[in-house]
N, C-alpha and C positions, 0 to 999 in steps of 0.2 A: 269654454273652459276657463279656470285660472293660470294664468301664464307667469311667472319670472324666470328673472335669468341671475345665472352666478356661473364667476369664472373659475369656481373650484370644484364643485360639486357636480358628478353626471347626472343629468336629469334624464326623466323617464316617462314615454309616454303611455297610460295605459287607459284602455277602453274599459270601462264599467257600464254595463248594459247598451243606453244609444247616448253615450257620453263619454268624450274623452278628458283627463286630466293627467297634469305636469305632477309627476314625485319624484324624488330623492329617496335613493334606497340607501338606510344604514347600514350600522356592522362595525366590528373592530376592525378590517382591511379598510375601515375611511380613517382611521383616527389621525393615521400619518397626516393627513391633510388639515387638522385641527389647526396647527400654527398659523397656517394662512388664512384660514376662517376666523381667526382670533387675532390676527396682525392690529399690533396697535394697544393689545388687550392686556396689560401687566397685572391687572387684581382681576379677579372676578369676585363679587361678593355677595353671599347666598342671604338675604337675608330671613329669617323666620326658622322654627323647628319644629312647624306643626305636621302634617300629611307628606305635601312635598319637598320640604325641606331638606331633612336627613338623606333622603334619596339622591335629591339632585346634586347637594353638596357631595357626599362622599362617591357619585359617578362621575361628576365634575373631576375632583381632586384624585381619581385612578385613571381617569384617560387622559388629563393633562400631566402624570405624575413625570412623564421623560420628557418636557417642556420647562418653562423659564418663568410660567404663569403660574399665578398664585392663586389659592381657590380659599376665601375668607369665608366664617362665618360671622354673623351680626345680629346682636340679641337684643332685648331691654335688659338695664342695668338690672343685677338681680335674680334673672331669670332662672328658674325652677332648670332649664334645657342646657342652660351653660355645661353641668356636668356630663351630662348627654352628648354634648356636642365635643368635649374631651376625649370624653371613651371613647368615639370614632375616631380622634386622633387630629382634632383641631386644638390649638393651644393659644393664649396671650403671649407665650413666652418666643413664640415664631411668627407673631403677627396674623395669625391666621381665624383667631377670637376675637372678638370685641364685640363695644358696644354699638349698636345697630347705625346710628347717624354717624360715629366717625365711621365704621369700615365703610358705609355706602359716598362718605366723603372723598375715603382713597381708592374707592374701584373707580375701574374704568367700566366694567358692563356689573351695573345693580340689579340683580335680579328677586322682588321683592315676592315673598311666601309667606307672609302674616297671613292674619286672617281676612277675611273678607271685611268683617266690621273695624278691624283694624286699622285698615288700608284706608277707608272713608274716615275715619280719624285722625290718622295720621300723613295723609298724603303730602299734603304743602310741607310738613317738615321734610320730608323727604326728599322732593322736588329740590327745598333750599338748600340742602345739604351736597346734593350732588353739581358735581364740576360740568364746565362748558362743554358741549363737543360728547359728553358720556353716554352711555345707553343703559335705558328704563327697561329690565326683561319682566313679562308678567306669563304667568300660567295660565290664566287666566282672564277674560274680560271685562269681570267686575268692574274694575275700577272707571274704565272707561263707560260703564254704565251708572256707575255713579257720577261721576263727573258733567256727564247729557243730561243726568236730572236734576244739579244744581248749579247748569248755566256753566260750567267751569268747561277747563280743557288742558293740556298737557302742556309743559314749559316749551318752548320752540327752539330752545338750546339745546336740546335733547333728542337721541335717537328714541323712539319707542316701538318694541317690536315682544312679540308673543310667542311663548312653545310650550304648547298645552298637550301634557300626555293623556292620552285618552285612558286613562287607568289611575288609581289610587296610588299614594307613595310608596306603600310598602310592596307593591306591584313592579313600579318602577325599579327599586333597587332588588328584588330578590329577582328579576328576571333576568338584570344587569349581571349579577352577581354568578347567574347560572351560566350566563353566555362567554364566561369566562374561559368556561371549554365548549362551551358550542356558539360560533360567529352569528351573529343576527338576532340574540336572544334581547328583546326587552319590550317595552310599551310603544306600539304607535304614536305617532305625535304632530297633531296640527302647528301651522308658521302661521303668524301675521306680522306685517310691516303697518304700524299704523305711522309712524313718522321717521322720515329717513334725510337726514341731515348732511351726510357726507355720501352718500352711496353706499356704503356700507351694511346697511342694515341685513339686507337680503341674506348675505355671507353670514353675518353672525347670527343672526337666527337659527340659520341651517346647521352651522359649526354647533352651535350650542344644542340641536338637539340629536344628533350625531354622540355626540359626546355623551349625553344621557344615555343613550341605551336605545336610540330608536330604529327599530328594524326597517318601517318607510316614514317619510316626513310628504304632507300636502298642505296645499296654502289655505287658507280663511281669511275672513278677515276678525278682529276682535270683536265687533257688533253680532258678528253672526256664532261667533265663538260662544257666548255671552248667556246668548239669548238659545242655542241649543244645549250649552252644559246645566246652564240655569235649570232648563227646562226640563233636559234628561233626568235631573238626579229627583225632581219631585214626579214621573215618570216611571217610566221602565228600570232606571237603573238602580230605584231605591221606593220612592214614594207608592209607585203603581203596584211592584211586587210584592211589599208589605202589604198593601190593601187588596189585592189579589189572593195573598195567603192566609190571611185573616177570614177573608169570607170565604174561600174555601175549607178552612178547616172547622169551621163552624158547622157548614152545610155536612160536612162528613160525617162530624160526630150527631148533632143533631135529626138529619134528615134520614142518613146513609146509615145510620147505628156500628160504625166504626167504630174502634176503640180507640183511646186518643194517640198511642203511638201509631195507629194506622193512618190516622186520619194527618198526622203532622208527615208522616213517610209520602202521603199520596198526593198532600198538597206543597209544603215547605221544599223537604228533601228531593223531590220530584223535577222541580221548576229548578232548585240550585244544582241539582247532579246530573241524571239521566239528561234531563230536558234540554239541559244548557253545553254538557259537551256534544249533545247531538248536533246542536247549532254550529257550533265552536269547528267542530271539524269537516260537518256533510252539509249547514245551510239549515234556513228552518224550514223549507218544503221538505225536508229529510224526516222531519221529525211525525208530517202527516204522512209521509208516502211508507215508513219503516211499521205503522199499524196496520192491523187485519183490516176485512171489510167491516165487520160489526163495530170496531173503534173507529174506525174512520165515518162512520153514521155520527159518531158520539161526536166526536170532533167537529165535526160540518154543522151542528145542529148547534151548539153552544157557541161554537165561532162566530154564528152568524147572528147570533142574540145579544155576544156581547162587545161585539167591533161597534156599534153604533153606540151604548152609553161610555165604553171608553174613550171613543172620540169626542165626545160632549166634556168630559172632561180633559182631556188633552189640548181641544179648542181652548178652554176656559184659561187653563195656563198657561199657555202660548202667550197670551193676551194680557195676562198680568207680567210675565216677565219683559214682554216687549213693551209693553208700556213703561217700566220702569218700578212700578208695583212692587213686584217682589223685591227688587234690588232697594227700596227703600223700607219695606218689612223688616231686612235683613238687619239695615245701620239700627233702624230700630231696637229692634231685638238687642241687640251688643250691647245696646245703652242700660236693657232692663237687668241682662244679665250678669250684669255686675254687682245688682243689690237678690239678685234672684236667680241664682243659677237652674238650668234646664233638668229636668227629671228626666228617669230612665223609664224604659218600656218594658226591660226585661222581668219584672218582676211576676207578670202575669201566672196563670196556667198554661196557655200554650206554650209559653219561651220557659217554662220549667221542665213541661214535657219535652220539649226538643233538647235539651241539656241528657237526657236519659237518653233519646233516641241516636242523637251522634255518639253518645259513650259504649251503645253495645250496636253501634251500625256492623251488617251483617256486609261479608265480605263482595257479595255477590250484591248488585244496585237491584231494588226492583224495576220492573220494566215501566215504561213510560204510561203513565196515567192519563187516558185520550183527552178524559173533560179538564183534568186539570192544563193539559195541553191546547187542547181549545183556546181556552180562556185567556190564559198567556200569550199564547201568539198574534192574537187579534188584537192585543191589546200592544204588542210589539209593531204589529203593521197598520195599526193605526196610528200608531208613532209615525212612523216611516214615511207614511200616505202625507201624512200633516208638515211634517218638514220639507218634503220635498216640494209640497205646494207652496210651500213658503220663499224657496227658492233655494236653498241649504245645498251644496254641491253635495253627491253622493257619496263621495270621499266621508265626508263628515255626518251624513245621513248614517252611514255605515258603522263606522266606527262609534260613533257618542251613542246609537242606540241598539247597536246589538255587538260588535263585539267588545267594547269595552267590558260590555253586560257580561257577557259570558266567557270572557278571556282572562276578567280583571276580578270585578265586584261576587260576583254569583260565587266562583270556587271560593272568595273570603266567607262568605254566607254559608255556603254547604260546610267551611270547616269550623267556622264560631258562631255561626246564626245570623237570620236576618239583625237579629232583636242588637245582637253585639255592633252590626254594624251600622244601626237606627241610632245607637247610644254614644258610637266612635269616630264618627266620621266627622267632617265640617260642621261648622254650624251652622253654614249657610244649608247645607244639604241636610241636618238635621232637623231646622226649619223646614224646610221643605215635604220632608217625608210624614212629620207628627203633622203638619196641615193639613196635605192631599192624598195622603194614603187611608184617610176614613172617607172620604170623599168618593175616591177608586169604591170603597170597600161595599160603602151605599149605594153608590148607583148599580153595580153590579149584582148586588143581592137582591135589592129591589126591583129591577130592570132584565137585567139578564136571565138570572136564575128563575125571577117568574114567569120569564115567555119560556124557559125549557121544560120548565114543570107545565105549564098550560099546554103543551105540544105545537108552539108555533114554529109554521112550517121555517128548512133551511132554506135560506136565499141563496140561490145557486149564482145569480149574478155573482154577488162576495164571495162566494167560494172559488168561483171562476176565476175571479179578478185576482183572487189569493196564488192559485195556483201557476197561472202565466205572471206575474209580478216581477217587472224587471231586477226587484233589490235581489232575485237568485242568483242571476248572472250575475249581479254586482259582487255580491259577497262570493262567489266562484273564484271573482278574480283577488279580492282581496284577500280569501285563503290562502291563493300562494304567497303570499306576503306578510302572513301573520307569523309571529313569534316561532322561530325554529325548535322550542321547546316549551313544552307545558309548563303552568306553572308550578312550583313544588312548595307545601306549605306545611309548618312542623310548628312545636311548641315554642320555638323561637321567635316566631314572627308576632 
């Protein structure tokens, strides 16, 4: 069990299947403790205005509104995001908006939320700007991975902590805003203490997580975080779901003679809609249990044929991430994109059909497609098994591979499309999806679908392992800690 101690927040031991973990519950009823958690912090500098920057800066500002702690945003000189930050209430006159290194130099807690590639390029200037005894905050373990790969380390005169929301930035902000009326609405966070020079790091990290709205907070390490996070982006969170729906859409049109709209509904809409909602509220096993007898047979068969091909790719991804290869590829890509910007994927026929399907979506959702569900659940379960095998705690496994998908990313994909997500998420995630989605598509098409069509037998051992998997009990516990409201989306998002 990952243990930690805090003199400010109440800890709680939860049982996740056959393990126990120590957590802290967040919520607005904890906001009165924030000044204690941030003792000695006069200014929090949020550096960057990408996905997480706007959400965390605004949430921190709102949560600390009754305190003397200032939240300031630091951006590159001439950044187009300066205007957006001003619209959100930050400005130069009040000292809450300025040049990134100046803000870093004046802040006691520097939350570095610039892109991964930009962190790799600019980390030394950030370190040089920070004062002795200050705290560096990260929402991703990428920088640790990069430093390790180039034989460098964090300066010894600062604290280094991580608070990592298990959802995209807009979700972090949207659920926080919704939580103004309902206590406990937000995105779960992991936290990590990489370097603690004065004994305050754990309380600082927990205070930061509570302030941005986390319903519950669990401990990890920055290494485990970047391994699971970068791996997750390339697999079930984005790359795998992208590859799965491409494969299924093509099959439904070409083999099953569905119309293009029917194929899109049976593949993309099914995963991002009814399947995700079922998993979110009732767990993965419920997707199977709610099927009728004939559909259960279909689910079991395609699950049996999909698990192995999915696991092949997942193992390769994890090796590439843990070895540092994926981190190096992100850094190199950042250098290329200054000359050759990344292209878009949303112009192909499938995604154009998707726009029309979403525009004419009926009020009553289509029922779960057993074939789609079997392939998707097999891939998700393979990912869970791999992370457990690699030693990740169950909180991290459940949040990174299930909760983040069904409570944050998939709802956005359902609202705006998988292609929209692939084209508009972080550079690291976009790279991962483009690189690995075709691998999932090919492996599942060439192995799982062929085996199914050739009449391969159901793997009873694999199905029994699915039915009796300990993750179902763990997710049932996590469900009691989920956001108190479902995320609501609108044209403003």
